[in-house]
N, C-alpha and C positions, 0 to 999 in steps of 0.2 A: 918235765914239770907240767902239771895240768894247769889250765887257764885259771881256775879258781884258786889254786895254790899260789900262782904268781900274784894274783890280786891281793891275796891275804899277806904275802910277803911285802909287797909295796905298801900296803896299809900299815903293817907293823913297823916298817922302816920310816915312812914319811907322813902318814895321815895326820898325826898331831900337828906337825909343822905346817902341812898344807891347809888344814882346817883353819889354823890361826891366820894364814895368809888370805884365805877366802877363795871362792870359786872364780871370781873375775880375775884376780891377780894370778891365780894358778893357771888360768886359761892363757894369760899373756905369756907366762913361762913356757907353756906348751907350744904356742905359736913361734916363740923364739927357737925352740928345739926343732920345729919343722923347718924353719929357715936354715938352721945349721945342717940338717939332713939335705936340704936342697943344694947347699954349697958343696957338701961332700959328694953328692951324686954328680955334680958338674965336674969335680976334680977326678972322679973315677978311682978314688983310693979305697980299695975294698975294706981294709981294716977300719978306716975312718967311717965309712958308710955303715958298717956293722955296729959300731959304737953309737952312731947317731940314730939308727933304727931302734936300738935298745933304749936310748933316752926318750925318743918319741913314744915308744910303747909304754914305758913306765909313767910318763906324764899323762898319757891317755887313760891309763888305768886309774891314776890318781883322780882325774876329773870324773870318771865314772863313780868312784867311791864317794867323792864329795857330793855327787848328785844322787846317791842312794841306789845306784845301778850296779848289778853284778854282771860283769862282762860275759860270763858263761850264758847268761840269759839273752844276750844280744845276738849271738852268732846264728841263732835259728833262722834269721832273716835270709841267710845264704846257704843253709845246709841242704836245701832242695834245689839248688841251682840259682840262676839269675832271678832276682825278685820280680823282674818284669816279664821275661819270656819263659822263665822256669826251666831253661835248658842248661846243660853242662856239656860243652862250653856255651857261653852266651852267644845267641844268634840274633840279637836285637837288630843290628845293622842289616843283616841278611833279610830279616823279615820286613824291615822298612823298605829295602830296595825291591823286594818282591811284591810290595803293596799289601802285606798281610797285617 
């Protein structure tokens, strides 16, 4: 599934309910899901981790939609490498250590 298709699916499924809740309260739900992901990562349960990543991703896309942002337009920040050093992989630490 393409990133834009996923956002449209999440909007179709949840946007009406999320818009009624509002951005601030929806953000609180998002942070709760991030906490659940943190707990799953600590437990190292692969299936639980996958479910929590999905929840965090869905809530993140909902926040973008409520903010009028298309997620496909946000990824360009990283498509040319690290936004700071512009390298793939990032070499920011190495550049700092070398005094560059």
